[in-house]
N, CA and C atoms as a LAMMPS dump frame, in Angstrom:
ITEM: TIMESTEP
0
ITEM: NUMBER OF ATOMS
426
ITEM: BOX BOUNDS ff ff ff
-5.0000000000000000e+02 5.0000000000000000e+02
-5.0000000000000000e+02 5.0000000000000000e+02
-5.0000000000000000e+02 5.0000000000000000e+02
ITEM: ATOMS id mol type element x y z
1 1 1 N 130.2 -81.885 261.935
2 1 2 C 132.096 -82.348 262.054
3 1 3 C 132.771 -81.496 260.982
4 2 1 N 133.918 -80.868 261.649
5 2 2 C 135.258 -80.137 260.52
6 2 3 C 135.375 -81.242 259.427
7 3 1 N 135.489 -80.85 258.349
8 3 2 C 136.077 -81.162 257.203
9 3 3 C 137.34 -82.265 257.068
10 4 1 N 138.191 -81.783 257.836
11 4 2 C 139.843 -82.632 257.89
12 4 3 C 139.695 -82.645 258.974
13 5 1 N 141.037 -83.162 259.313
14 5 2 C 141.212 -84.469 260.595
15 5 3 C 142.87 -84.22 260.595
16 6 1 N 143.516 -83.079 261.635
17 6 2 C 144.782 -83.524 261.855
18 6 3 C 145.009 -84.642 262.794
19 7 1 N 144.306 -84.912 263.847
20 7 2 C 145.059 -85.762 264.78
21 7 3 C 145.546 -84.911 266.041
22 8 1 N 145.616 -84.054 266.159
23 8 2 C 146.026 -83.828 267.641
24 8 3 C 145.445 -83.308 268.434
25 9 1 N 143.553 -83.47 267.811
26 9 2 C 142.631 -83.651 269.115
27 9 3 C 142.011 -81.966 269.736
28 10 1 N 143.031 -81.109 269.328
29 10 2 C 142.031 -80.019 269.609
30 10 3 C 141.721 -79.798 268.759
31 11 1 N 140.193 -79 269.439
32 11 2 C 139.091 -78.656 268.338
33 11 3 C 138.784 -77.281 268.943
34 12 1 N 137.937 -76.663 267.626
35 12 2 C 137.426 -75.044 267.695
36 12 3 C 135.956 -75.139 267.454
37 13 1 N 135.26 -75.112 268.451
38 13 2 C 133.928 -74.472 268.106
39 13 3 C 133 -73.357 268.334
40 14 1 N 132.14 -72.672 267.439
41 14 2 C 131.875 -71.186 267.264
42 14 3 C 130.519 -71.581 267.296
43 15 1 N 129.638 -70.846 268.375
44 15 2 C 128.329 -70.693 268.066
45 15 3 C 127.447 -69.222 266.928
46 16 1 N 127.153 -70.006 266.153
47 16 2 C 127.098 -68.681 265.05
48 16 3 C 125.699 -69.046 264.818
49 17 1 N 124.768 -67.795 264.746
50 17 2 C 123.643 -67.972 264.537
51 17 3 C 122.698 -68.572 265.644
52 18 1 N 122.916 -68.837 266.733
53 18 2 C 122.549 -69.66 267.876
54 18 3 C 123.279 -70.918 267.851
55 19 1 N 123.493 -71.301 266.902
56 19 2 C 123.621 -72.659 267.074
57 19 3 C 125.296 -72.947 267.055
58 20 1 N 125.922 -74.312 268.09
59 20 2 C 127.745 -74.402 267.825
60 20 3 C 127.667 -75.218 266.908
61 21 1 N 128.727 -75.033 266.537
62 21 2 C 129.311 -75.396 265.244
63 21 3 C 130.984 -76.142 265.242
64 22 1 N 131.298 -77.112 265.007
65 22 2 C 132.579 -77.507 264.88
66 22 3 C 132.977 -76.754 263.829
67 23 1 N 134.052 -76.103 263.901
68 23 2 C 135.039 -75.117 262.823
69 23 3 C 136.555 -76.307 262.517
70 24 1 N 136.838 -76.225 263.092
71 24 2 C 137.899 -76.813 262.65
72 24 3 C 138.998 -77.738 263.498
73 25 1 N 140.12 -78.648 263.299
74 25 2 C 140.533 -79.014 264.391
75 25 3 C 141.726 -78.026 264.271
76 26 1 N 142.588 -78.082 265.435
77 26 2 C 143.207 -76.588 265.725
78 26 3 C 144.565 -77.206 265.256
79 27 1 N 145.673 -76.772 264.693
80 27 2 C 146.953 -77.019 264.209
81 27 3 C 147.753 -76.348 265.553
82 28 1 N 147.301 -75.267 265.427
83 28 2 C 148.431 -73.791 266.354
84 28 3 C 147.529 -73.006 267.023
85 29 1 N 147.761 -73.581 268.586
86 29 2 C 147.263 -72.19 269.565
87 29 3 C 148.311 -72.076 270.708
88 30 1 N 148.638 -71.11 270.522
89 30 2 C 149.919 -70.482 271.073
90 30 3 C 149.42 -70.718 272.244
91 31 1 N 148.424 -70.045 272.863
92 31 2 C 148.167 -70.221 274.502
93 31 3 C 146.769 -70.115 274.386
94 32 1 N 146.205 -70.597 275.377
95 32 2 C 144.847 -71.078 275.796
96 32 3 C 144.271 -69.946 276.557
97 33 1 N 142.705 -69.173 276.2
98 33 2 C 141.896 -67.87 276.805
99 33 3 C 143.165 -67.392 277.733
100 34 1 N 143.651 -66.176 277.953
101 34 2 C 144.525 -65.425 278.911
102 34 3 C 144.188 -64.085 278.998
103 35 1 N 144.205 -63.288 279.625
104 35 2 C 144.212 -62.007 279.905
105 35 3 C 145.678 -61.189 280.655
106 36 1 N 145.859 -60.18 279.85
107 36 2 C 146.954 -59.791 279.907
108 36 3 C 147.038 -58.63 281.416
109 37 1 N 148.146 -57.962 281.839
110 37 2 C 147.231 -56.574 282.926
111 37 3 C 148.868 -55.624 282.378
112 38 1 N 148.627 -54.61 282.05
113 38 2 C 149.273 -53.279 282.032
114 38 3 C 149.866 -52.916 283.13
115 39 1 N 150.976 -51.942 283.171
116 39 2 C 151.433 -51.437 284.429
117 39 3 C 151.331 -49.992 284.157
118 40 1 N 151.568 -48.87 285.33
119 40 2 C 151.389 -47.892 284.934
120 40 3 C 152.271 -47.288 286.207
121 41 1 N 153.129 -46.387 285.745
122 41 2 C 154.424 -45.562 286.373
123 41 3 C 154.363 -44.408 287.797
124 42 1 N 154.63 -44.888 288.551
125 42 2 C 154.076 -44.151 289.752
126 42 3 C 155.189 -43.969 290.021
127 43 1 N 155.913 -43.648 289.539
128 43 2 C 157.811 -42.985 290.222
129 43 3 C 157.23 -41.813 290.247
130 44 1 N 158.119 -41.241 291.243
131 44 2 C 157.876 -40.212 291.872
132 44 3 C 159.803 -38.989 292.137
133 45 1 N 159.386 -37.843 292.603
134 45 2 C 160.83 -37.437 292.681
135 45 3 C 161.563 -38.159 293.846
136 46 1 N 160.808 -38.296 294.816
137 46 2 C 161.337 -38.704 296.136
138 46 3 C 161.519 -40.598 296.071
139 47 1 N 161.55 -41.222 294.987
140 47 2 C 161.267 -42.316 294.868
141 47 3 C 162.96 -42.697 294.064
142 48 1 N 163.761 -42.016 294.488
143 48 2 C 165.027 -42.125 293.56
144 48 3 C 165.496 -42.63 292.234
145 49 1 N 166.45 -43.311 292.15
146 49 2 C 167.101 -42.943 290.626
147 49 3 C 165.966 -44.937 289.853
148 50 1 N 165.448 -45.105 290.697
149 50 2 C 164.376 -46.5 290.188
150 50 3 C 162.315 -46.076 290.392
151 51 1 N 162.38 -46.661 289.393
152 51 2 C 161.044 -46.394 288.586
153 51 3 C 160.623 -47.197 289.652
154 52 1 N 159.254 -46.93 289.565
155 52 2 C 158.366 -47.674 290.253
156 52 3 C 156.847 -47.745 289.367
157 53 1 N 155.938 -49.093 289.654
158 53 2 C 154.914 -49.121 288.417
159 53 3 C 153.967 -49.926 289.814
160 54 1 N 152.887 -49.796 289.509
161 54 2 C 151.853 -50.163 290.048
162 54 3 C 150.684 -50.851 288.695
163 55 1 N 150.022 -52.056 289.035
164 55 2 C 148.94 -52.805 288.028
165 55 3 C 147.837 -52.181 287.714
166 56 1 N 147.268 -51.581 286.02
167 56 2 C 146.271 -51.09 286.307
168 56 3 C 145.059 -52.312 286.797
169 57 1 N 143.996 -51.592 286.688
170 57 2 C 142.796 -52.826 287.725
171 57 3 C 142.378 -53.139 286.932
172 58 1 N 141.962 -53.319 285.218
173 58 2 C 141.433 -53.889 284.548
174 58 3 C 142.479 -54.759 283.712
175 59 1 N 142.241 -55.87 283.028
176 59 2 C 142.686 -56.528 282.671
177 59 3 C 142.271 -56.86 281.05
178 60 1 N 142.957 -56.712 279.78
179 60 2 C 142.723 -57.232 278.482
180 60 3 C 142.841 -58.021 278.17
181 61 1 N 142.211 -59.004 277.437
182 61 2 C 142.15 -60.291 276.894
183 61 3 C 143.266 -60.327 275.73
184 62 1 N 143.907 -61.429 275.915
185 62 2 C 145.22 -61.403 274.893
186 62 3 C 144.841 -61.748 273.349
187 63 1 N 145.603 -61.344 272.588
188 63 2 C 145.781 -61.905 271.18
189 63 3 C 146.318 -62.963 270.239
190 64 1 N 145.699 -63.863 270.31
191 64 2 C 146.247 -65.2 269.928
192 64 3 C 145.75 -65.567 268.123
193 65 1 N 146.582 -66.009 267.231
194 65 2 C 146.316 -66.395 265.97
195 65 3 C 146.333 -67.856 266.162
196 66 1 N 144.918 -68.163 265.754
197 66 2 C 144.789 -69.739 265.685
198 66 3 C 145.008 -70.319 264.421
199 67 1 N 145.819 -71.551 264.102
200 67 2 C 145.787 -71.846 262.866
201 67 3 C 145.281 -73.164 263.208
202 68 1 N 144.777 -73.993 261.443
203 68 2 C 144.405 -75.166 261.154
204 68 3 C 144.299 -75.085 260.206
205 69 1 N 143.782 -76.601 259.914
206 69 2 C 143.179 -77.159 258.182
207 69 3 C 141.915 -76.585 258.298
208 70 1 N 141.712 -76.043 256.484
209 70 2 C 140.122 -76.636 256.035
210 70 3 C 140.391 -76.785 255.011
211 71 1 N 138.925 -77.19 254.012
212 71 2 C 138.85 -77.856 252.93
213 71 3 C 138.405 -76.246 252.277
214 72 1 N 138.815 -75.987 250.903
215 72 2 C 137.94 -75.142 250.096
216 72 3 C 136.356 -75.189 249.861
217 73 1 N 135.523 -74.421 250.099
218 73 2 C 134.08 -74.867 249.58
219 73 3 C 133.859 -75.145 250.353
220 74 1 N 134.349 -75.333 251.759
221 74 2 C 133.121 -76.777 252.798
222 74 3 C 132.765 -75.049 253.725
223 75 1 N 131.861 -76.469 254.736
224 75 2 C 131.36 -75.839 255.819
225 75 3 C 132.725 -75.297 256.803
226 76 1 N 133.603 -75.338 257.055
227 76 2 C 134.671 -75.077 258.099
228 76 3 C 134.885 -73.901 257.263
229 77 1 N 135.458 -73.568 256.133
230 77 2 C 135.334 -72.289 255.564
231 77 3 C 134.342 -71.361 255.476
232 78 1 N 133.112 -71.67 255.424
233 78 2 C 131.738 -71.02 255.402
234 78 3 C 131.713 -70.408 257.112
235 79 1 N 132.167 -70.861 257.44
236 79 2 C 131.903 -70.636 259.236
237 79 3 C 132.975 -69.52 259.907
238 80 1 N 134.435 -70.23 259.08
239 80 2 C 135.575 -68.761 259.378
240 80 3 C 135.005 -67.749 258.838
241 81 1 N 134.371 -67.576 257.68
242 81 2 C 134.238 -66.433 257.02
243 81 3 C 133.155 -65.221 257.929
244 82 1 N 131.953 -66.378 258.125
245 82 2 C 131.316 -65.934 259.675
246 82 3 C 131.701 -65.295 260.513
247 83 1 N 132.425 -65.974 260.902
248 83 2 C 133.029 -65.514 262.551
249 83 3 C 133.912 -63.937 262.226
250 84 1 N 134.91 -64.173 260.997
251 84 2 C 135.229 -62.99 260.733
252 84 3 C 134.587 -61.877 260.554
253 85 1 N 133.7 -62.108 259.828
254 85 2 C 132.652 -60.641 259.341
255 85 3 C 131.409 -60.431 260.38
256 86 1 N 131.759 -61.185 261.744
257 86 2 C 131.159 -61.065 263.23
258 86 3 C 131.3 -59.553 263.312
259 87 1 N 130.054 -58.469 264.042
260 87 2 C 130.769 -57.078 264.211
261 87 3 C 131.386 -57.762 265.979
262 88 1 N 131.056 -58.598 266.848
263 88 2 C 131.001 -58.314 268.09
264 88 3 C 131.632 -60.16 268.153
265 89 1 N 131.712 -59.953 269.452
266 89 2 C 132.121 -61.35 270.175
267 89 3 C 131.324 -62.595 269.891
268 90 1 N 131.786 -63.873 269.792
269 90 2 C 131.439 -64.566 268.988
270 90 3 C 131.793 -66.015 270.728
271 91 1 N 130.602 -66.595 271.063
272 91 2 C 130.9 -67.642 271.89
273 91 3 C 131.635 -68.808 271.279
274 92 1 N 132.94 -69.516 272.2
275 92 2 C 133.406 -69.915 271.422
276 92 3 C 133.991 -71.488 272.622
277 93 1 N 134.325 -72.591 272.011
278 93 2 C 134.412 -73.706 272.687
279 93 3 C 135.468 -73.898 272.442
280 94 1 N 137.005 -74.465 272.759
281 94 2 C 137.885 -75.17 272.386
282 94 3 C 137.765 -76.451 273.388
283 95 1 N 138.208 -76.928 272.387
284 95 2 C 138.465 -78.68 273.282
285 95 3 C 140.093 -79.544 272.97
286 96 1 N 140.64 -79.285 274.426
287 96 2 C 141.577 -80.245 274.65
288 96 3 C 141.942 -80.865 275.499
289 97 1 N 142.314 -82.424 275.144
290 97 2 C 142.467 -83.366 275.388
291 97 3 C 144.059 -83.021 276.457
292 98 1 N 144.181 -83.804 277.582
293 98 2 C 144.876 -83.991 278.005
294 98 3 C 145.348 -85.335 279.006
295 99 1 N 146.161 -86.366 278.24
296 99 2 C 146.155 -87.514 278.976
297 99 3 C 144.512 -88.015 278.343
298 100 1 N 144.215 -89.133 279.674
299 100 2 C 142.74 -89.252 278.857
300 100 3 C 141.394 -88.279 279.301
301 101 1 N 141.829 -87.534 279.85
302 101 2 C 140.742 -86.368 280.048
303 101 3 C 140.685 -85.07 278.876
304 102 1 N 139.002 -84.584 278.446
305 102 2 C 139.105 -83.746 277.395
306 102 3 C 138.532 -82.834 278.637
307 103 1 N 139.227 -81.746 278.584
308 103 2 C 138.619 -80.273 278.789
309 103 3 C 138.171 -79.053 277.89
310 104 1 N 137.283 -78.608 278.417
311 104 2 C 136.563 -77.653 277.088
312 104 3 C 136.571 -75.995 278.163
313 105 1 N 137.532 -75.269 277.355
314 105 2 C 137.11 -73.968 277.276
315 105 3 C 136.131 -73.394 276.796
316 106 1 N 135.772 -72.22 277.228
317 106 2 C 134.169 -71.989 277.224
318 106 3 C 134.469 -70.115 277.317
319 107 1 N 134.035 -69.468 276.319
320 107 2 C 134.15 -67.989 276.505
321 107 3 C 133.379 -66.807 275.712
322 108 1 N 133.687 -65.902 274.934
323 108 2 C 133.676 -65.244 274.669
324 108 3 C 134.767 -64.705 273.443
325 109 1 N 134.631 -64.383 272.27
326 109 2 C 136.019 -63.768 272.051
327 109 3 C 135.642 -63.215 270.252
328 110 1 N 136.926 -62.125 270.247
329 110 2 C 136.804 -61.593 269.031
330 110 3 C 137.096 -62.679 268.043
331 111 1 N 136.815 -62.791 266.556
332 111 2 C 137.937 -63.196 265.487
333 111 3 C 137.373 -62.502 264.266
334 112 1 N 139.122 -62.284 263.991
335 112 2 C 139.249 -61.312 262.945
336 112 3 C 140.194 -61.669 261.918
337 113 1 N 140.978 -60.779 260.953
338 113 2 C 141.673 -61.246 260.252
339 113 3 C 142.309 -62.327 259.681
340 114 1 N 141.038 -63.066 259.134
341 114 2 C 140.691 -64.718 258.181
342 114 3 C 142.104 -64.47 257.387
343 115 1 N 142.821 -65.465 257.404
344 115 2 C 143.95 -65.658 256.115
345 115 3 C 143.905 -67.237 255.637
346 116 1 N 143.508 -67.499 254.504
347 116 2 C 143.688 -68.826 253.886
348 116 3 C 144.194 -68.948 253.254
349 117 1 N 145.252 -69.74 253.171
350 117 2 C 146.68 -69.975 253.135
351 117 3 C 147.022 -71.844 251.983
352 118 1 N 147.505 -71.779 250.879
353 118 2 C 147.673 -72.773 250.507
354 118 3 C 149.564 -73.48 250.346
355 119 1 N 149.49 -74.2 251.555
356 119 2 C 150.946 -74.341 251.322
357 119 3 C 151.462 -75.141 250.444
358 120 1 N 150.857 -75.761 249.603
359 120 2 C 151.069 -76.382 248.188
360 120 3 C 151.391 -77.256 248.938
361 121 1 N 150.319 -78.666 249.076
362 121 2 C 150.353 -79.555 249.453
363 121 3 C 149.323 -80.452 249.53
364 122 1 N 148.223 -81.219 250.035
365 122 2 C 147.38 -81.578 249.481
366 122 3 C 146.511 -80.841 250.702
367 123 1 N 146.984 -79.964 251.379
368 123 2 C 145.678 -79.215 252.04
369 123 3 C 145.915 -77.888 252.401
370 124 1 N 145.065 -77.753 252.631
371 124 2 C 144.578 -76.016 252.868
372 124 3 C 144.607 -75.548 254.671
373 125 1 N 145.494 -74.235 254.406
374 125 2 C 145.538 -74.218 256.256
375 125 3 C 144.558 -72.847 256.638
376 126 1 N 144.439 -72.386 257.533
377 126 2 C 143.922 -70.777 257.718
378 126 3 C 144.749 -70.273 259.097
379 127 1 N 144.66 -68.996 259.058
380 127 2 C 144.992 -68.941 260.376
381 127 3 C 143.663 -67.693 260.627
382 128 1 N 143.518 -67.333 261.757
383 128 2 C 142.727 -66.224 262.398
384 128 3 C 143.108 -65.838 263.617
385 129 1 N 142.448 -64.212 263.567
386 129 2 C 143.412 -64.162 264.958
387 129 3 C 142.214 -63.852 265.578
388 130 1 N 142.212 -64.185 267.342
389 130 2 C 141.075 -64.39 268.486
390 130 3 C 141.857 -62.993 269.125
391 131 1 N 140.938 -62.304 270.214
392 131 2 C 141.041 -61.518 270.972
393 131 3 C 139.886 -62.066 272.175
394 132 1 N 140.629 -62.706 273.184
395 132 2 C 139.623 -63.082 274.367
396 132 3 C 138.547 -61.826 274.746
397 133 1 N 137.038 -61.93 275.116
398 133 2 C 136.501 -61.107 275.557
399 133 3 C 135.999 -61.447 277.448
400 134 1 N 135.917 -62.472 277.383
401 134 2 C 135.696 -62.827 278.635
402 134 3 C 137.063 -63.9 279.301
403 135 1 N 136.511 -64.324 280.402
404 135 2 C 137.27 -64.962 281.297
405 135 3 C 136.906 -66.436 280.848
406 136 1 N 137.39 -67.184 280.701
407 136 2 C 137.023 -68.954 279.928
408 136 3 C 137.08 -69.505 281.406
409 137 1 N 135.739 -70.984 281.393
410 137 2 C 135.543 -71.612 282.074
411 137 3 C 136.429 -73.056 281.431
412 138 1 N 136.887 -73.314 282.387
413 138 2 C 137.544 -74.627 282.004
414 138 3 C 136.32 -76.182 282.732
415 139 1 N 136.134 -76.758 282.449
416 139 2 C 135.576 -77.997 282.623
417 139 3 C 136.047 -79.616 281.65
418 140 1 N 136.282 -80.096 282.929
419 140 2 C 136.295 -81.966 282.253
420 140 3 C 135.181 -82.379 281.591
421 141 1 N 135.215 -82.991 280.243
422 141 2 C 133.981 -84.063 280.376
423 141 3 C 134.199 -84.831 280.811
424 142 1 N 133.082 -85.164 280.62
425 142 2 C 132.316 -86.615 281.521
426 142 3 C 132.839 -87.669 280.67
């Protein structure tokens, strides 16, 4: 279990060395796993003064910075550092409460650019960037 509790009940779990571990309760997750579609121009001389576009067939995982609390020299910090050092995608599970129901969002993501911060209070915060690599599956917990 995570070393700190924030009360907002969104939690991050990562599978490291084949074992799922709770890394942190999340303070800020700007968006749930999503993918972005890029456009390319299809404008031709015959299209007049309006540019035309089409969607590229492949989507790219969005890049999101996740922030949360951590305790110095804790298991949470060790797990965050391991995720940051991992060369490839890591399985994740994000647990999100919506009313009385808890949903799990699961997939794989790259985790990088870990920043450990000291907001000059009784807590320490982290920020880690994630780039979603697979479409997530969402299931309601029983």
